[in-house]
C-alpha positions as CSV (number, residue, x, y, z in Angstrom):
1,M,0.0,0.0,0.0
2,T,1.3,3.5,-0.8
3,S,0.8,6.5,1.3
4,P,1.1,10.2,0.4
5,Y,4.0,10.4,2.8
6,G,6.1,7.8,1.2
7,R,6.2,4.2,0.5
8,L,5.2,1.6,3.1
9,D,7.6,-1.2,3.1
10,D,7.6,-4.5,4.9
11,S,11.3,-4.3,5.6
12,T,12.6,-3.4,9.0
13,T,15.0,-0.7,7.8
14,P,13.4,2.7,7.3
15,P,14.2,4.5,4.1
16,A,16.6,7.4,4.3
17,A,14.6,10.5,4.8
18,A,15.3,13.7,2.8
19,P,15.5,16.9,4.8
20,P,12.2,18.7,4.9
21,A,11.8,21.7,2.6
22,P,11.2,25.0,4.5
23,R,7.6,26.0,4.6
24,W,8.2,29.8,4.9
25,A,9.7,32.4,2.7
26,P,11.6,35.5,3.8
27,A,9.4,38.6,4.5
28,P,9.2,41.2,1.8
29,P,10.9,44.6,2.5
30,P,8.7,47.1,4.3
31,Q,6.8,49.6,2.2
32,F,7.1,52.5,4.7
33,G,9.6,53.5,7.3
34,P,13.3,52.9,7.5
35,A,14.8,50.3,5.3
36,A,16.4,47.1,6.7
37,P,19.8,47.6,8.2
38,G,21.6,45.7,5.5
39,S,19.9,47.3,2.5
40,E,21.4,50.1,0.5
41,S,18.1,51.6,-0.7
42,G,17.6,53.3,2.6
43,R,20.9,55.1,2.4
44,A,20.4,56.3,-1.1
45,S,17.1,58.0,-0.2
46,R,18.6,59.9,2.9
47,R,20.3,63.2,2.2
48,G,22.4,65.3,4.6
49,V,21.3,68.8,5.6
50,S,22.6,71.3,3.2
51,P,25.2,73.8,4.6
52,K,23.4,76.5,2.7
53,L,20.2,75.7,4.4
54,V,21.9,75.8,7.8
55,A,23.5,79.2,7.0
56,A,20.2,80.6,5.7
57,I,18.3,79.6,8.8
58,G,21.0,79.8,11.5
59,G,22.4,83.1,10.5
60,P,19.3,85.2,11.1
61,V,18.5,83.3,14.3
62,V,22.0,84.0,15.8
63,L,21.7,87.7,14.7
64,V,18.3,88.1,16.5
65,V,19.6,86.4,19.7
66,A,22.7,88.6,19.7
67,L,20.6,91.7,19.2
68,V,18.2,90.9,22.0
69,V,21.1,90.2,24.4
70,V,22.9,93.4,23.5
71,L,19.9,95.6,23.7
72,G,18.6,93.9,26.8
73,L,21.8,94.2,28.8
74,I,23.1,97.5,27.6
75,W,20.6,99.9,26.2
76,P,17.2,99.7,27.9
77,G,18.5,97.4,30.6
78,F,15.4,95.2,30.9
79,L,17.6,92.2,31.4
80,N,20.0,94.1,33.7
81,R,17.7,95.2,36.5
82,K,19.4,96.7,39.5
83,V,18.4,95.3,42.9
84,F,19.6,95.9,46.4
85,D,21.8,93.3,48.1
86,T,19.5,92.2,50.9
87,A,22.1,91.6,53.5
88,A,23.8,95.0,52.8
89,L,20.5,96.8,52.8
90,Q,19.6,95.3,56.2
91,R,23.0,96.3,57.7
92,G,22.5,99.8,56.3
93,V,19.0,100.2,57.8
94,L,20.3,98.8,61.2
95,T,23.2,101.3,61.1
96,V,20.8,104.2,60.4
97,L,18.4,103.2,63.3
98,R,21.3,102.8,65.7
99,E,23.5,105.8,64.8
100,N,21.1,108.4,63.3
101,Y,18.0,107.7,65.4
102,Q,19.9,106.5,68.5
103,L,17.5,103.5,68.9
104,D,18.3,100.1,70.5
105,A,17.6,98.1,67.3
106,D,18.5,94.4,67.3
107,E,17.7,93.0,63.9
108,V,16.2,94.1,60.6
109,A,14.4,92.0,58.0
110,C,13.9,93.6,54.5
111,P,12.3,92.1,51.4
112,V,14.6,90.0,49.2
113,A,16.3,92.0,46.4
114,P,14.0,95.0,46.2
115,P,14.5,97.0,42.9
116,V,16.6,100.1,42.9
117,T,14.0,102.5,41.4
118,V,14.1,106.2,42.4
119,N,11.2,107.2,44.7
120,S,10.1,103.5,45.3
121,R,9.3,102.5,48.8
122,F,9.2,99.3,50.7
123,S,8.9,98.3,54.4
124,C,11.4,96.5,56.6
125,S,10.6,94.8,59.9
126,T,12.8,95.5,63.0
127,R,13.0,94.9,66.7
128,I,13.5,98.0,68.8
129,A,13.9,97.5,72.5
130,G,12.4,94.0,72.1
131,E,9.2,95.3,70.4
132,P,8.5,94.6,66.7
133,K,8.4,97.7,64.6
134,T,8.2,98.6,60.9
135,V,10.3,101.2,59.0
136,T,9.7,102.6,55.6
137,V,12.7,102.7,53.2
138,T,12.6,105.2,50.3
139,V,15.1,104.9,47.4
140,T,16.6,108.3,46.6
141,S,19.0,107.6,43.7
142,S,19.7,105.1,41.0
143,A,23.1,104.5,42.7
144,G,21.3,102.8,45.6
145,R,21.0,105.5,48.1
146,F,18.1,105.3,50.5
147,E,16.3,107.0,53.4
148,V,15.0,105.2,56.4
149,G,11.8,106.6,58.0
150,R,11.1,106.7,61.7
151,P,9.8,103.3,63.1
152,D,6.0,103.0,63.5
């Protein structure tokens, strides 16, 4: 009797079997996206960025950034805002309270980095003879001079 898988034989030795044929085929290359790592077609389609394009876009961007930095720091000064050094300001207020007003002031707490703007005012807290008080500081010049008002 014959079978679709080979010949059925009465002998005890099996026939030599041929290696089976593969039942799959390699996948086709992808239609979209990057090419396979070994293929050359993906490299041919990629191009580098043109130096002319980099110069055409990068040049004006660098110019605008440089212009903003120069104008911001030098001319109107909107990036270079003057502020008081808080520790120095507090020492100055304490010195005025002790030496000019002859008060027994212990400590002074002012706002952090108040702007140096002529005629601007801000308040500082202090302790005079153990009691909490408030003093008003008025900026008198763009160089950072200030006046300390009498404590409330």
